[in-house]
C-alpha positions in Angstrom: -5.8 13.5 14.1 -2.4 13.8 15.5 -0.8 12.1 18.5 1.6 13.2 21.2 4.5 10.8 21.4 7.1 10.7 24.1 10.6 11.9 23.0 12.2 8.6 23.9 9.7 6.5 22.0 11.0 4.9 18.8 7.9 3.3 17.3 4.8 5.2 16.2 2.4 2.3 17.0 0.7 1.6 20.3 2.3 -1.1 22.5 1.0 -4.5 21.9 -0.7 -6.0 24.9 -2.6 -3.0 26.2 -6.2 -3.9 27.3 -7.6 -1.6 24.7 -5.5 -3.4 22.0 -6.7 -6.8 23.3 -10.3 -5.6 22.6 -9.4 -4.7 19.1 -7.6 -8.0 18.7 -10.8 -9.8 19.7 -13.0 -7.7 17.5 -10.9 -8.2 14.4 -10.3 -11.8 15.1 -14.0 -12.5 15.6 -14.8 -10.5 12.4 -12.3 -12.4 10.3 -13.5 -15.8 11.7 -17.2 -15.0 11.1 -16.4 -13.7 7.6 -14.5 -16.8 6.6 -17.2 -19.1 8.0 -19.9 -17.2 6.2 -18.0 -17.1 2.9 -17.2 -20.8 3.1 -20.9 -21.7 3.6 -21.8 -19.3 0.7 -19.2 -20.8 -1.6 -20.6 -24.4 -1.1 -23.7 -23.3 -3.1 -21.7 -21.0 -5.5 -19.4 -23.8 -6.8 -22.0 -26.6 -6.5 -22.4 -29.5 -4.3 -20.2 -31.8 -6.5 -17.0 -29.7 -6.0 -14.4 -31.2 -3.8 -15.0 -29.7 -0.3 -11.4 -29.9 1.0 -10.1 -28.1 -2.1 -12.7 -25.4 -1.7 -12.0 -24.9 2.0 -8.2 -24.9 1.5 -8.7 -22.3 -1.3 -10.7 -20.0 1.0 -8.0 -20.2 3.7 -5.2 -19.5 1.2 -7.1 -16.6 -0.4 -7.9 -15.0 2.9 -4.3 -15.6 4.1 -2.9 -13.9 1.0 -5.2 -10.8 1.6 -4.3 -10.9 5.3 -0.6 -10.6 4.4 -1.2 -7.9 1.8 -2.7 -5.9 4.6 0.2 -6.6 6.9 2.8 -5.6 4.3 1.5 -3.6 1.4 -1.2 -1.6 3.2 1.1 -1.1 6.2 3.7 0.2 3.8 1.2 2.7 2.3 0.2 4.1 5.8 3.7 4.0 7.4 4.5 7.6 6.6 1.2 8.9 8.0 1.6 6.9 11.3 5.3 7.7 11.5 4.6 11.4 11.1 2.1 11.3 13.9 -0.6 12.5 11.5 -2.6 9.3 12.2 -2.6 6.9 15.1 -2.5 3.2 14.3 -6.3 2.9 14.9 -7.0 5.9 12.8 -4.9 4.5 10.0 -6.9 1.3 10.4 -10.2 3.0 10.0 -9.0 5.1 7.0 -7.7 1.9 5.4 -10.9 0.1 6.1 -12.9 2.7 4.3 -10.7 3.6 1.4 -8.9 0.2 0.7 -12.1 -1.8 0.8 -14.1 0.9 -1.1 -11.4 0.9 -3.8 -11.6 -2.9 -4.1 -15.4 -3.0 -4.1 -16.1 0.1 -6.3 -13.2 0.2 -8.7 -11.6 -3.3 -8.4 -13.4 -4.5 -11.4 -16.0 -7.3 -11.9 -13.6 -9.3 -14.0 -10.0 -10.1 -13.3 -7.2 -12.0 -15.1 -6.9 -15.5 -13.8 -3.1 -15.4 -14.3 -1.5 -12.2 -13.1 0.2 -10.2 -15.8 0.1 -13.2 -18.2 3.7 -14.0 -17.2 3.1 -17.7 -17.5 1.6 -19.0 -20.8 -0.6 -21.7 -19.4 -2.8 -21.7 -22.5 0.1 -23.2 -24.5 -0.1 -26.5 -22.5 -2.8 -29.1 -22.1 -3.5 -28.5 -18.4 -6.1 -30.4 -16.4 -8.4 -27.9 -14.7 -7.6 -29.3 -11.3 -3.9 -28.9 -12.0 -4.6 -25.3 -12.9 -6.5 -24.9 -9.6 -3.5 -26.4 -7.7 -1.2 -23.9 -9.4 -3.3 -20.9 -8.3 -3.6 -22.3 -4.8 0.1 -22.9 -4.5 0.8 -19.4 -5.9 -1.3 -18.0 -3.1 0.5 -20.1 -0.5 4.0 -19.3 -1.8 3.3 -15.5 -2.0 1.6 -15.3 1.4 4.2 -17.4 3.3 7.0 -15.2 1.9 5.0 -12.0 2.7 4.5 -13.2 6.2 8.2 -13.8 6.7 9.1 -10.4 5.2 6.4 -8.7 7.3 7.7 -10.2 10.5 11.2 -8.9 9.7 9.7 -5.5 8.9 10.6 -5.5 5.2 8.2 -3.9 2.8 8.2 -6.0 -0.4 6.1 -6.2 -3.6 3.0 -8.4 -3.3 2.8 -8.4 -7.1 6.3 -9.8 -7.4 5.4 -12.4 -4.8 2.3 -13.7 -6.5 4.1 -13.8 -9.9 6.9 -15.8 -8.3 4.4 -18.2 -6.8 2.7 -18.7 -10.2 6.1 -19.2 -11.9 7.3 -21.8 -9.4 4.0 -23.8 -9.3 3.5 -23.7 -13.1 7.0 -24.9 -14.0 6.7 -27.7 -11.4 3.4 -28.9 -12.8 4.8 -28.6 -16.4 7.8 -30.7 -15.6 5.9 -33.3 -13.5 3.2 -33.8 -16.1 5.5 -33.5 -19.1 3.2 -30.8 -20.6 5.5 -27.8 -20.2 9.0 -26.5 -19.7 10.9 -23.3 -19.1 9.4 -21.9 -22.3 6.1 -21.5 -20.4 7.5 -18.5 -18.6 7.6 -15.1 -20.4 11.2 -14.4 -19.3 11.2 -10.9 -20.8 8.5 -10.0 -18.2 10.7 -11.4 -15.5 13.5 -9.1 -16.8 11.2 -6.1 -16.5 10.6 -7.1 -12.9 14.4 -7.1 -12.3 14.5 -3.6 -14.0 11.9 -2.4 -11.5 14.1 -3.3 -8.6 16.3 -0.3 -9.6 13.9 1.9 -11.6 11.1 2.1 -9.0 13.2 3.4 -6.0 15.3 5.6 -8.1 12.3 7.4 -9.7 10.5 7.6 -6.3 13.6 8.9 -4.6 14.3 11.5 -7.2 10.7 12.8 -7.2 10.6 13.0 -3.4 14.0 14.6 -3.3 12.9 17.4 -5.6 9.4 17.9 -4.1 10.5 17.9 -0.5 13.6 20.0 -1.3 11.3 22.7 -2.7 8.9 22.5 0.2 11.8 22.7 2.7 13.4 25.7 0.9 10.3 27.8 0.2 7.8 26.7 3.0 9.7 25.3 5.9 12.7 27.5 5.9 16.2 26.3 7.0 15.4 24.7 10.3 11.7 24.3 10.7 11.7 20.8 9.3 13.8 19.6 12.1 11.4 20.9 14.7 8.3 19.3 13.2 8.6 16.1 15.2 5.4 14.4 16.5 6.6 14.4 20.1 6.8 18.2 20.0 3.3 18.7 18.9 -0.2 17.7 20.1 -3.6 17.2 18.6 -5.3 20.2 17.2 -8.1 19.9 19.7 -5.6 19.7 22.7 -5.3 22.5 25.2 -3.3 25.4 23.8 -1.1 26.4 26.7 1.2 23.4 27.1 1.3 22.7 23.4 2.4 26.2 22.5 5.0 26.2 25.3 6.5 23.0 23.8 6.6 24.5 20.3 7.9 27.9 21.3 10.6 26.3 23.5 11.8 24.3 20.5 11.6 27.1 17.9 12.1 30.5 19.5 15.8 30.7 18.7 15.3 30.0 15.0 12.3 32.3 14.8 14.3 35.2 16.3 17.1 34.5 13.9 14.6 34.9 11.0 15.3 31.4 9.6 11.8 30.1 9.9 9.1 30.9 7.4 6.3 33.3 8.2 2.5 33.1 8.0 2.7 35.0 4.8 4.9 32.3 3.2 2.5 29.6 4.4 -0.4 31.4 2.7 1.6 31.9 -0.4 3.2 28.5 -0.9 1.2 25.9 0.9 -2.0 26.4 -1.1 0.1 26.0 -4.3 1.7 22.9 -3.0 -1.7 21.5 -2.0 -3.2 22.4 -5.4 -0.4 20.7 -7.3 -0.8 17.6 -5.0 -4.5 17.6 -5.7 -3.9 17.6 -9.4 -1.5 14.7 -9.2 -3.7 12.7 -6.9 -6.7 13.3 -9.1 -4.7 12.2 -12.1 -3.7 9.0 -10.3 -7.3 8.2 -9.4 -8.6 8.9 -13.0 -5.9 7.0 -14.8 -5.1 4.2 -12.3 -7.5 4.1 -9.4 -10.6 4.2 -11.5 -9.3 2.5 -14.6 -11.5 -0.5 -14.1 -14.7 1.5 -14.1 -16.6 2.2 -17.3 -16.0 5.9 -17.2 -16.2 7.8 -20.5 -14.0 10.7 -19.5 -11.9 12.0 -22.4 -8.3 13.2 -21.9 -9.6 16.8 -22.2 -12.4 16.1 -19.7 -9.8 14.6 -17.3 -7.7 17.7 -17.6 -10.7 19.9 -16.8 -11.6 17.8 -13.8 -8.0 18.1 -12.5 -8.0 21.8 -13.1 -11.3 22.4 -11.2 -10.1 20.3 -8.3 -6.7 22.0 -8.2 -8.3 25.5 -8.1 -10.9 24.4 -5.4 -8.1 22.9 -3.2 -5.9 26.0 -3.7 -8.8 28.2 -2.5 -9.8 26.0 0.4 -6.2 25.7 1.7 -5.6 29.4 1.3 -8.7 30.2 3.5 -7.6 27.5 5.9 -4.1 28.9 6.2 -5.6 32.4 7.0 -7.6 30.9 9.9 -4.3 29.7 11.4 -2.7 33.1 11.8 -3.1 33.1 15.6 -1.2 29.8 15.8 2.6 29.7 15.9 4.2 29.1 12.5 5.4 25.6 13.4 2.0 24.6 14.7 0.2 26.1 11.7 2.6 24.3 9.3 2.1 21.0 11.2 -1.7 21.3 11.0 -1.7 22.2 7.3 0.6 19.4 6.2 -1.2 16.9 8.5 -4.5 17.5 6.8 -2.8 17.4 3.4 -1.2 14.1 4.3 -4.5 12.6 5.3 -5.8 13.3 1.8 -2.8 11.8 0.0 -2.9 8.7 2.2 -6.6 8.2 1.6 -6.3 8.6 -2.1 -3.3 6.2 -2.2 -5.3 3.7 -0.2 -8.2 3.9 -2.6 -5.9 3.4 -5.6 -4.1 0.6 -3.8 -7.4 -1.2 -3.0 -8.7 -0.9 -6.6 -5.6 -2.4 -8.1 -3.4 -4.6 -5.7 -6.3 -6.5 -4.1 -6.3 -8.4 -7.4 -3.1 -10.1 -6.2 -5.3 -12.1 -3.8 -8.6 -12.0 -5.6 -7.3 -13.1 -9.1 -6.0 -16.5 -8.3 -8.7 -17.0 -5.6 -11.5 -16.3 -8.1 -9.7 -18.5 -10.7 -9.9 -21.5 -8.4 -13.5 -20.8 -7.5 -14.3 -20.7 -11.3 -12.6 -24.0 -11.9 -14.5 -25.7 -9.1 -17.8 -24.2 -10.4 -17.3 -24.9 -14.2 -14.6 -27.6 -14.3 -12.8 -25.6 -17.0 -10.1 -23.0 -17.3 -10.9 -19.4 -18.4 -8.5 -16.6 -19.1 -10.8 -14.2 -17.2 -13.4 -14.8 -14.6 -16.1 -12.8 -12.8 -15.1 -11.9 -9.2 -18.0 -12.6 -6.8 -18.8 -9.7 -4.6 -18.6 -11.9 -1.5 -15.0 -12.9 -2.5 -13.9 -9.3 -2.8 -15.5 -8.4 0.5 -13.9 -11.3 2.3 -10.5 -10.4 1.0 -11.1 -6.7 2.0 -11.9 -7.7 5.6 -8.9 -10.0 5.7 -6.7 -7.2 4.4 -7.7 -4.8 7.2 -7.3 -7.6 9.8 -3.8 -8.2 8.5 -2.9 -4.5 8.8 -4.0 -4.6 12.5 -2.4 -7.9 13.5 0.9 -7.9 11.7 1.4 -4.5 10.1 3.2 -2.7 12.9 6.8 -3.7 12.1 6.5 -2.6 8.5 4.9 0.7 9.6 7.8 1.2 12.0 10.3 0.6 9.2 8.5 3.0 6.8 7.5 5.6 9.3 10.5 5.9 11.6 13.4 3.6 10.9 14.4 4.5 7.3 14.3 8.2 8.2 12.5 10.5 10.5 9.1 11.5 9.1 6.9 14.5 9.9 3.8 15.6 8.1 5.6 17.8 5.5 8.1 15.1 4.5 5.4 12.4 4.7 3.2 14.4 2.4 6.1 14.9 0.0 6.9 11.2 0.0 3.3 10.1 -0.6 2.8 12.8 -3.3 6.0 11.8 -5.1 5.0 8.1 -5.0 1.5 8.9 -6.3 2.9 10.9 -9.1 5.4 8.3 -10.2 2.8 5.5 -9.9 0.4 7.5 -12.1 3.1 8.4 -14.7 4.4 4.8 -14.8 0.9 3.4 -15.2 0.2 5.7 -18.2 3.6 5.1 -19.8 3.8 1.4 -19.1 7.0 1.5 -17.2 7.7 -1.6 -15.1 7.5 -0.3 -11.6 6.4 -1.4 -8.1 4.4 1.0 -5.9 6.0 -0.5 -2.8 9.5 0.1 -4.2 8.5 3.6 -5.3 7.3 4.7 -1.9 10.4 3.3 -0.2 12.6 5.2 -2.7 10.6 8.3 -1.9 11.2 8.0 1.8 14.9 7.6 1.1 14.7 10.7 -1.1 13.3 12.6 1.9 16.0 11.3 4.1 18.6 12.5 1.6 17.3 16.0 1.8 17.6 15.9 5.6 20.8 13.8 5.4 19.2 11.2 7.7 18.6 8.2 5.4 19.2 4.8 7.1 21.3 3.0 4.4 22.1 0.2 6.8 18.4 -0.8 7.0 18.0 -0.3 3.2 20.4 -3.1 2.4 18.3 -6.0 3.8 15.2 -4.4 2.3 16.8 -4.3 -1.2 18.0 -7.9 -0.8 14.4 -8.9 0.2 13.2 -7.3 -3.1 15.5 -9.5 -5.1 14.7 -12.6 -3.1 10.9 -12.1 -3.2 10.3 -13.7 -6.6 12.6 -16.8 -6.2 11.5 -17.3 -2.6 7.8 -17.3 -3.5 8.6 -19.5 -6.5 10.3 -22.1 -4.3 7.5 -22.2 -1.8 5.0 -22.4 -4.7 6.8 -25.3 -6.2 6.8 -27.3 -3.0 3.2 -26.3 -2.3 1.8 -27.5 -5.6 3.4 -30.9 -5.3 2.0 -31.2 -1.8 -1.4 -30.1 -2.8 -1.5 -32.4 -5.8 -0.5 -35.3 -3.6 -2.8 -34.7 -0.7 -5.9 -33.3 -2.5 -5.4 -34.5 -6.1 
């Protein structure tokens, strides 16, 4: 699952324009086009023949466009550490995302979603025409997706949740003022204040957790210098020929090994299984309390603890046996292999949890408009058609492939140098904070948490790129007002053209 990268290469993704990439472009482009056409035809019958066709077609385009940009920014952000570490290639990350992101959306995304994300705008307090409500949701999708596209092209990982909330705020306030049915009191400004808090709280918590986790891993597992030798260009796939690979590794690490500063196989067998078991418990807790929260699972707190304990013990045993089978490998190579596999599991679990929760940022407003067109009324909650969830899932994966490379480069290489051990630590720290925040109700952003975790890893290695972090932090602050502004202009345009 690993990839050899040339030392002078600065991006972990394949070069755009290769013939092989062109084939993938064609496949995903065709898949997305066929999906949109099929869903549009299906939606004609779903909403009824009397529904305005142009509104419906525009809604389908906006919903898919939002999911496309979630894939290019949010999903790319989630897989950036795995690709940057060389654990997964871009195409492997795409396949993992396709399976776990879409599975999370379809299996645990929930059949019912809130039509107004987070209830941040009180639309029930005003006498809204159903079509005006539809235009608000459409403009919110447009505002969020346009801003996400701009941020993605700049390589800035931003919060899709904050973007869709900003779009809803801008469009709602605009309709309220234009129709005279609402004012600034429509917005729950205390919720906006919590979003502002998350700009600081999320990266700080993620950074602190990653700093502690990776600091311990580096001290007790990697030794003093091994972490600096675990670079993707120094290592090759597990299935590669042994001679050249071992020569590369040995040339890079012989001096340190002779000095006794690198860990031994005994330390790997002692500490790595414990790290893996702790990670498995955290990941399981995240799936139970966040990733699977929309499923009707009658698991008690005690039952959840038992499940986490059983999985933790099983993982400890499996990794211990796996570590013993690597005794014939050099220590750096064995360490690289162990953490590569562990990082694949954390990335997969993170993808499933992400798909089960954040896809609602596209599906919620999308399903709300479909419901208005079908019933000509506004509902606080609506059933999400399976076809809509599947369409958004395919658009999400297409977005990761077509536009996700710059965000992956930012997260995987530009903020700090990532290898499997540090990537695992960042993903594990982010998963733990996301789970803890979800249970305790803290206002956090999973995107901001993961970026903070990467910076935390960089602090341990004293290689954090603060110069790049400045525009990213600014983009976080701009996200909500930028999406709100685009949403405000969009709702006026939609109301004029389609109303």
